[in-house]
N, C-alpha and C positions, 0 to 999 in steps of 0.2 A: 251298539259302537259309544266307547268312552269319549268323556271331552276332549282328553288331552289326546287323542286317536285324530279327532274329529279336526282341531287344532293343525296334526299334523299335515294334513288331508290340504286343509285351506293353505298350509305356508308353502305346500310341495306345488300346488294347482297357481300360488302366486307367483313365485318363482319361474313355474312354465312360462305365463303372461306375457311376462317382463321380460325374456331372452329375446336380446336383439332380433333373434330367428324368425319369432314369432311376433313381431310386429309389425307386418305387411311390408317390410320392405321389398322394392322391387327384384331387389337383386338375390331376394331370396327364389323367386318365382322363376329368374333368368335360371339361376344357378340348379331348378328340381328339374327345367328343359333339357337343361345338358347332361343332366347324370341321367333323366331318361333315357337318352339318347345313346346313353356308352359313349359322350364324346368328351373329351379333353378342355380344359379352361385354366390352361397355364399364360402365363403373360406375356406369349410373343403368339397364342391364337387368334385367331378370327374365331368372335363369338355374334356373328350379325344376323346368322340364319337365327337364332335363338333370341331373338329380340322383333317382336311385333311392334306396328304400328304405333305412334307416342308415348313407348315406353321408355324412349333415349331421353325426352326430356322428363319423364319419373324419375332415372335414376341419375343423369345431371344434381336433380334436386338432393336426392340422398346424398350423394359426392358431397354436394355444397354441405349440407347437415353435419355431417361427421369431420368436414375438413373444419368444420365451424366448432365442434368439438375440439378436434387438435391444436387449432390456436389458442383455445381456453387452456388448456393443458397444457400449452408452453408460456401459459401466464404473461397472455399478449391483451391486453385489455383494443378492443375490438370494437367497442363502443366510444373511446376518447381520443382513440388514434385516430386519426382521418385516416392516414396512410393503408390504414388495415382494414375499414370498415366493411370494405366489401372482396377485401379477399379471398375469403373461401368461394365466394359466387365465383370469381377471377378464375379462381387453381380448378374450379370441378371444370368450369366450360373448358380451357385450356387442355387439360388430361382429356375429357371424350369427344373434345370435338377437333382438336388440334395435334398437339404431342401422342397423342395415343388414341387418334381415330383409326389407325389399320383394326384394332381390333372389335369395334361396334360398327362399321361400314363396311359395304359388302366390295368385291375386287374392281375395280373403275373396267369400263368394259373395251375392250380392244378389238377391231377390225384385223383380222386375218388376210394375206391375200394368196393367193397361191405363186408359186417361181417361178414364171412362163417363162423367163427367160433363160432358166435356168443356169441360175447367178453360183458359182463356186468358190471367191475368192474371199478372203479377210475382211470384213465388217468390225467397227472399234465404236463402240459411242461413248462418248465419256469426256472429261469427269462430270459426272451427275451428282451435284450438290445432296448429301445425305445428314439428317437428322432423326436420331433414336435417342433409348435411354437405355444406360444399365440397368438392368432388371435387381441390380442386387441392392442399389443403392439412390433409383430412379434419378441418376445424375445425365446429364446430355453427354450425348458421344456425336460428336461432330467430325463429318471429312468427306470424303469423293469415294466413288464407285466406277471402275470403268469395265466396260462388258466387250467381249470378243466374240462375234459370232462367225463359224465355217460350215456357210449354206450348203445345201445339196438338193438334187430335182424336185425331193419331197419336201423340201421346208416350207412353212408360213411364213409369210414374210410382214410385219408390223411398222406400225408407221416410228418417225422417231421418238417424236414425244411420248410415246405409247410407253416406251424402256422408262421412262423418268417415271413416268405415271407409276407405274407395276412398281419399281423399287421405292418409292417414296411409300407406298400403301404398306410395303411389307416392313419398311423401316419403324412407321409412325407406332411404335408397342414397344414396352420395355421389353427387352432381351441381352444376349452376349454377342458380340460381334462374329465367333466363330460358326455360328447358329443363324445369323442371320444371313453372310455370304450363302452358306450353302441352301437357306430358301430364295434366294436370288435366281441362285443357279435350276434347283429344280423347278422353279414355277417357267422359268424360261425355256428348260429344255421341253419342258410339256407344252407351251404356246406355239414358239418357233420348229421345235422339232429338227436340228441343226444333226451338221456331221458331227461338229465340234461347239465348245461352249467353253470360255474361261471368262472367271469374275475374281477383280481385284478390288479390296476396301483397302482405304489409308483415312484413319480416325485418330480423332483425340478423343481422350476420355477423361470427363471431368472427376470419375471417380479416385482419377490417380493426379489429378491437377488441383482440383479444388478442397481436395480432403487428403485423408490419409498421408502419403507421403507427400505428397505437393510438389509432383517434378513435373513441372512445366514442360520438358524439352521430350516426354517421352513419347511416341506415338504407336499404334499399333498396325502392321498390314500385313493381309492375309489373303489367300486364293484359292479357289475353285476352280481345276483344271477338267475337263470331260469331253469325252472320247476324241479325236483326232489332234486337241492342244494335252490331251493327257499322252500320246502315245507318238506326237510328232514333237521332237525336239525342236528343228527346224521352226515351224509353226511358232511354239511355244517362243522362243527366242525372238521372234519377230514383233510378237505380240507384245511383249515386256519391252523392247527397244522403243518400239512405237508409242505405246503410252509411257513410258521415261523420257521422250523426248518434249512430252507434254508440258 
């Protein structure tokens, strides 16, 4: 083999060795597990089952390292600026442990009770305060959710606080509001098995208020109706009038 070919091979090996995906990042190993399982890892997907014990701490360290690089690229002197000395560390912790925690933690445990008394009247839970983030710009989404349940004798009953816990878990990840409300409805239909379910979300989007058009007055309201709420206009009207009164 000629010296030129040897040099080319060495250059290629050097480039491969320094490629970010080959530097032992824990995110690479987690992605490999997800792909091998044929699963998705979109922004609003939960990937907790693919994270092994101790790896979330490693992932937080990796995010901190890469966030430090972002701050450097923004030409922020984090060494001399006392306000940003530990910003990368704070942001990494915030993303993984708080605002996007719904991606990295298992769903909260929910005890389901049989409907012994055969309750079949409208139940409304809310307003539940919700915090999420737009997956387009990672800007906050802040608002409220109302849930309407029309149980039947075969429905499961769950504690009042569990509605808030389940909604928070689903909201703590980047997403768009239209998909978030549908996911809330899907999860509660599965957990409660009611005759009907209604979910309404009313939220401020900082991707409109903080940037872009900077419109401070615009909000987004959307709803999902299932079962009897979709088919019974009187029930739907009763639910909407009651949450409006709140």
